[in-house]
C-alpha positions as CSV (number, residue, x, y, z in Angstrom):
1,M,1.3,8.2,-21.1
2,P,-0.4,4.9,-22.1
3,K,-3.6,4.4,-20.2
4,G,-3.0,2.3,-17.0
5,W,0.8,2.8,-17.1
6,F,3.1,5.0,-15.1
7,A,6.7,6.1,-15.2
8,A,9.1,4.4,-12.8
9,G,12.8,3.4,-12.4
10,S,15.7,5.1,-10.8
11,E,15.8,8.0,-13.3
12,P,12.4,8.3,-14.9
13,K,12.7,12.1,-15.4
14,S,15.6,11.4,-17.8
15,Y,13.2,10.0,-20.3
16,D,10.3,11.2,-22.4
17,M,7.6,8.5,-22.1
18,G,4.3,8.4,-23.9
19,T,2.2,7.0,-26.7
20,D,3.0,7.1,-30.4
21,K,-0.3,6.9,-32.2
22,G,-0.4,4.4,-35.1
23,A,3.3,3.4,-34.7
24,G,2.6,-0.1,-33.3
25,R,1.9,-3.3,-35.1
26,D,-1.0,-3.2,-37.5
27,G,-1.4,0.6,-37.0
28,K,-2.1,0.3,-33.3
29,N,-0.7,2.8,-30.8
30,A,2.8,2.1,-29.3
31,A,4.3,3.1,-26.0
32,T,7.5,5.0,-26.3
33,I,10.5,5.7,-24.1
34,K,13.2,8.1,-25.3
35,S,16.2,9.3,-23.3
36,T,16.6,13.1,-22.9
37,A,20.3,12.9,-22.1
38,K,23.3,11.3,-23.7
39,K,24.5,9.7,-20.4
40,I,22.1,8.5,-17.7
41,S,23.3,6.7,-14.6
42,G,20.1,4.8,-13.9
43,F,17.1,3.7,-15.9
44,G,13.5,4.6,-16.7
45,T,10.6,2.3,-17.4
46,L,6.9,2.3,-18.2
47,M,5.1,0.1,-15.6
48,Q,1.7,-1.2,-14.5
49,Q,0.6,-3.1,-11.5
50,C,-2.4,-5.3,-10.7
51,L,-3.7,-7.6,-8.0
52,P,-3.2,-11.3,-8.9
53,D,-6.6,-12.5,-7.6
54,K,-8.0,-13.4,-11.0
55,Y,-4.8,-15.2,-11.9
56,L,-4.4,-17.4,-8.8
57,G,-3.8,-21.0,-9.8
58,K,-3.4,-20.1,-13.5
59,R,-0.5,-20.1,-15.8
60,V,0.3,-16.6,-17.1
61,R,2.4,-15.6,-20.1
62,M,3.8,-12.3,-21.2
63,S,4.5,-11.4,-24.8
64,G,5.3,-8.2,-26.6
65,Y,7.0,-6.5,-29.5
66,M,9.9,-4.1,-29.2
67,K,11.7,-1.8,-31.6
68,S,14.9,-0.2,-30.5
69,K,17.4,2.3,-31.8
70,D,20.7,3.4,-30.4
71,V,20.4,1.3,-27.2
72,D,23.7,1.4,-25.2
73,S,23.2,-1.2,-22.5
74,W,20.0,-3.1,-22.8
75,A,16.3,-2.9,-23.4
76,G,13.7,-5.5,-22.6
77,F,10.5,-6.7,-21.0
78,W,10.3,-7.7,-17.4
79,F,7.4,-9.6,-15.6
80,R,7.6,-9.8,-11.8
81,V,5.4,-11.3,-9.2
82,D,6.1,-10.3,-5.6
83,Q,5.9,-12.5,-2.6
84,A,2.7,-13.3,-0.6
85,K,1.1,-10.5,1.5
86,L,2.7,-7.9,-0.8
87,T,1.7,-9.7,-4.0
88,R,1.4,-7.5,-7.1
89,I,1.9,-8.5,-10.7
90,I,4.2,-5.9,-12.2
91,I,4.8,-5.6,-15.9
92,I,7.6,-3.4,-17.1
């Protein structure tokens, strides 16, 4: 598993998740998610969370690179900020 990330989603056990050393841009490591079954009724994701304190009042931007193969439904990046009192920045 990439450092600081964890498996989540409705069916995370239906996926192999980890790090592919040297498979990223410029020879860097890449996070990987591969399904272990042909048909999965749910989803799996790699996720991380942080407290938003150092970002308060600032503009934030998410960017990334994705390579996919044999995706049936969709694959993508997701950035979420929860409401006050429960605030966490969640990157999926």
